[in-house]
C-alpha positions in Angstrom: 28.9 9.9 -9.6 31.1 10.9 -6.6 32.2 14.6 -6.4 35.9 14.7 -5.4 36.5 18.4 -5.8 38.5 20.6 -3.7 35.6 22.0 -1.7 34.8 18.5 -0.5 38.4 17.7 0.5 38.7 20.8 2.5 35.3 20.4 4.2 36.4 16.8 5.1 39.7 17.9 6.7 37.8 20.5 8.6 35.6 17.8 9.9 38.5 15.8 11.1 40.2 18.6 12.7 37.1 19.6 14.5 36.4 16.0 15.8 33.0 15.9 14.1 33.7 13.5 11.4 30.4 11.7 11.8 28.0 14.5 12.4 25.2 14.1 9.7 21.6 13.9 10.1 19.1 11.2 9.1 15.9 9.7 10.7 15.9 12.6 13.0 19.3 11.7 14.5 22.7 12.6 13.6 25.3 10.0 12.8 26.9 10.5 16.2 24.1 8.3 17.5 25.0 5.6 15.0 27.0 2.3 15.5 27.7 -0.5 13.1 26.5 -4.0 13.8 28.3 -6.9 12.1 28.8 -10.7 12.0 31.9 -12.3 13.2 32.9 -16.0 12.7 34.1 -16.5 16.2 34.8 -20.2 16.2 35.2 -22.1 12.9 35.4 -25.5 14.7 32.0 -25.2 16.3 30.4 -22.9 13.7 30.0 -20.2 16.2 28.9 -16.8 14.6 28.4 -13.7 17.0 27.0 -10.3 16.4 29.3 -7.4 17.3 28.7 -3.6 17.4 31.2 -0.9 17.2 31.5 2.9 16.9 31.9 4.4 13.5 35.6 4.9 14.1 36.1 1.3 14.9 36.3 1.7 18.6 34.3 0.0 21.3 33.9 -3.3 19.7 31.4 -5.6 21.7 30.1 -9.0 21.4 26.4 -8.5 22.0 25.0 -12.1 21.5 27.6 -14.3 23.4 25.8 -17.4 22.5 27.2 -20.7 20.8 24.8 -20.4 17.8 24.9 -19.2 14.2 23.7 -15.7 14.6 23.7 -13.3 11.5 22.4 -9.8 11.7 20.9 -8.6 8.4 18.7 -5.5 9.3 18.2 -2.7 11.8 15.3 -0.4 12.4 16.4 2.6 14.6 17.7 0.9 17.8 16.4 -2.5 17.0 18.5 -5.1 15.4 17.1 -8.2 13.7 19.0 -11.3 13.3 18.6 -14.9 12.3 19.7 -17.6 14.7 19.6 -21.4 15.2 19.6 -21.1 19.1 17.2 -23.8 20.5 16.7 -25.7 17.3 18.6 -27.8 14.7 22.0 -26.6 13.3 21.3 -23.7 10.7 17.6 -24.0 11.0 17.0 -20.3 11.4 14.3 -18.2 13.1 13.9 -14.4 13.4 14.9 -12.6 16.5 15.0 -9.0 17.8 17.4 -7.3 20.2 18.5 -3.7 20.9 21.9 -2.3 20.0 23.4 -3.5 23.3 22.1 -7.1 22.9 19.4 -6.7 25.4 15.7 -7.8 25.1 16.2 -10.7 22.8 12.9 -12.2 21.7 11.8 -14.6 19.0 9.6 -12.9 16.3 7.7 -15.7 14.5 7.4 -19.4 14.3 8.0 -19.2 10.6 11.3 -20.7 9.7 13.8 -18.4 7.8 16.3 -18.7 4.9 19.7 -17.2 5.2 18.6 -13.8 3.7 18.8 -10.1 4.2 15.4 -8.4 5.0 13.5 -5.0 5.1 10.7 -3.3 6.8 8.0 -0.8 6.3 5.2 0.9 8.4 7.9 2.6 10.7 9.4 -1.0 11.4 6.0 -2.6 12.1 6.1 -5.0 9.1 9.1 -7.0 7.6 9.5 -8.8 4.4 11.7 -11.9 4.6 12.6 -15.1 2.7 11.2 -18.1 4.6 10.3 -21.7 4.2 7.3 -24.0 5.1 8.6 -27.6 5.1 11.3 -29.1 2.8 9.4 -28.1 -0.4 8.2 -24.6 0.0 11.6 -23.0 0.4 13.0 -19.5 -0.5 9.5 -17.8 -0.6 8.7 -14.2 0.3 6.5 -13.5 3.4 5.3 -10.5 5.3 5.7 -10.7 9.0 3.9 -8.7 11.7 6.8 -7.8 14.2 4.5 -7.6 17.2 2.4 -10.7 16.8 4.7 -12.9 14.5 1.7 -13.5 12.1 2.9 -13.9 8.5 1.4 -13.7 5.1 3.0 -15.6 2.2 3.6 -13.6 -1.1 5.2 -16.1 -3.4 4.3 -19.8 -4.2 6.7 -21.0 -6.8 8.3 -24.1 -5.3 11.1 -24.4 -7.7 12.2 -20.8 -7.6 14.5 -18.8 -5.3 13.3 -15.6 -3.8 15.8 -14.0 -1.1 17.1 -10.7 0.2 13.9 -8.7 -0.1 13.7 -5.0 0.7 10.8 -2.6 0.3 10.9 0.5 -1.9 10.8 3.7 0.4 6.9 4.0 -0.2 6.5 0.4 1.0 4.5 -0.4 -2.0 6.9 -2.7 -3.8 9.6 -5.3 -3.0 13.0 -5.7 -4.6 14.6 -9.0 -4.2 16.9 -11.6 -5.8 15.3 -14.2 -8.0 16.2 -17.4 -9.8 13.5 -19.3 -11.7 15.1 -22.7 -10.7 17.2 -22.6 -7.7 18.9 -26.0 -8.5 19.9 -24.9 -12.0 23.5 -24.1 -12.0 23.5 -22.8 -15.6 21.4 -19.8 -14.5 21.9 -17.0 -11.9 20.0 -14.6 -9.8 18.8 -11.3 -10.9 17.1 -8.3 -9.0 13.3 -8.2 -9.6 10.5 -6.1 -8.3 6.9 -7.0 -7.3 4.0 -5.2 -5.8 3.6 -5.8 -2.0 0.9 -8.2 -2.6 3.1 -10.4 -4.7 1.7 -9.3 -8.1 3.3 -7.9 -11.4 6.8 -9.3 -11.2 9.4 -7.3 -13.3 13.1 -7.8 -13.9 15.4 -5.0 -13.0 19.0 -6.2 -13.4 20.5 -8.0 -16.4 23.9 -9.4 -16.0 26.3 -8.9 -19.0 25.9 -12.1 -21.2 29.4 -11.7 -22.4 31.0 -11.9 -18.9 31.9 -15.4 -17.9 34.1 -14.6 -14.9 31.5 -15.3 -12.1 31.3 -18.8 -10.9 27.9 -20.5 -10.8 27.6 -19.7 -7.0 29.1 -16.2 -7.2 26.7 -13.2 -6.7 25.5 -12.1 -10.0 23.0 -9.7 -8.3 23.5 -9.6 -4.5 21.3 -8.2 -1.7 20.0 -4.8 -2.6 20.4 -1.9 -0.3 18.5 1.4 -0.7 20.5 4.6 -0.9 18.3 7.5 0.5 20.2 10.3 -1.3 20.6 8.9 -4.8 17.3 7.1 -5.0 18.6 3.6 -6.2 19.3 0.1 -4.9 22.9 -0.9 -4.6 24.0 -4.5 -5.0 27.2 -6.4 -5.3 28.0 -8.4 -8.5 31.0 -10.2 -9.7 31.9 -8.8 -13.0 35.2 -8.8 -14.9 36.6 -11.1 -12.3 35.9 -8.8 -9.3 33.0 -8.2 -6.9 31.9 -4.6 -7.2 28.9 -2.3 -6.3 26.4 -1.6 -9.0 22.9 0.2 -8.8 19.6 0.1 -10.3 16.6 2.2 -9.7 13.0 0.8 -9.1 12.2 1.8 -12.7 15.1 -0.2 -14.0 17.7 2.4 -14.7 21.2 0.9 -14.3 24.4 2.6 -13.0 28.0 1.7 -13.6 30.4 0.7 -10.7 29.8 2.9 -7.7 33.2 3.0 -6.2 36.8 2.8 -7.4 37.9 0.3 -4.7 40.5 -2.3 -5.8 39.4 -4.9 -3.4 36.4 -7.2 -3.6 33.2 -5.4 -2.4 30.5 -7.3 -0.8 27.6 -6.9 1.8 27.0 -3.3 2.8 24.7 -0.8 4.2 24.0 3.1 3.9 23.7 5.4 6.7 20.2 6.9 7.0 21.4 10.3 5.4 23.2 8.2 2.5 26.5 10.0 3.2 28.3 6.9 4.5 28.8 3.4 3.2 29.7 0.6 5.5 31.0 -2.3 3.5 32.9 -5.5 3.8 36.0 -5.8 1.6 37.8 -9.1 0.9 40.7 -10.8 -1.0 40.1 -12.9 -4.1 40.5 -16.0 -2.2 37.9 -15.0 0.2 40.2 -15.7 3.2 40.0 -12.2 4.7 36.9 -10.0 5.4 37.0 -6.8 7.0 34.5 -3.9 7.6 35.3 -0.4 6.1 33.6 3.0 6.3 33.5 5.2 3.2 32.3 8.8 2.8 30.1 8.7 -0.2 31.1 12.3 -1.3 34.7 12.6 -0.6 35.7 9.1 -1.2 37.5 8.9 2.3 37.9 5.2 3.4 38.6 3.9 6.7 39.4 0.4 7.8 37.5 -0.4 11.0 38.3 -4.2 11.6 41.6 -6.0 11.3 41.8 -9.6 12.5 42.0 -13.2 11.1 38.2 -13.7 11.8 35.6 -13.2 9.1 34.0 -9.8 9.9 31.0 -9.2 7.6 27.6 -7.8 6.8 27.8 -4.3 8.3 24.3 -2.7 9.5 23.8 0.8 10.8 21.9 0.9 14.1 21.1 3.7 16.3 
């Protein structure tokens, strides 16, 4: 799928030499305006997670939350970051917050309690789709949230099922998400499904190879979907043949083979607005080391951006 011909290699070298490696347009802004936000397990003893931002070359790393909570960023719209946090509540009781790319203007979005889940938006960032809960029984359900008012609308009502990591299709008319019929059943696993934005007409998109037994019950068989704006597919991580790799599926259900030739395990990731760059966490088999990398989708160029003994995960592009 990736074109590695000589023209791309020469073009890439020219970009490096010219000091404009990251000049690419998307969302009416070139990638020189982009940063990468990511999560860092700052203190394992106190379970303190912080949100950091850095430049696309790995420089300028900065802690923008500086709070002794569990804070995980999972989505950005233009210059706004959306993260879940247990600040001002019980441990790992998550609510949705907003801040800018410098960590300023933090505000709580809604009174709805959230699950640990990725998310998406439509209507120019005015409405989000999330995985949330009402009480102890109505867990891992999909909701629409008005970003300004915090009002929410429930989309799913199956109390035994798991719905998480939702994202809209580009036209905002459908939602792709990870689904498991019985979240307590360890003999089954999550697959990606698609529904209308009103919660109707569910349809399965991914089908894990039935002959593959290398993924543990709690391993991702179909991880959080991320939209690739250039190739028109949703990418997702899946542990197959004993390794986490990135795969893809279209809203119509067309499947793609492995997207990258990387030897390390490939996990949570995000695409730049123009689809040229992949920000991805890579980790070892024992899952003891997680670092953020940046990959050029066309040339295959890979750059390591973080290198420490901390868990550095879940990269998100933000303006």
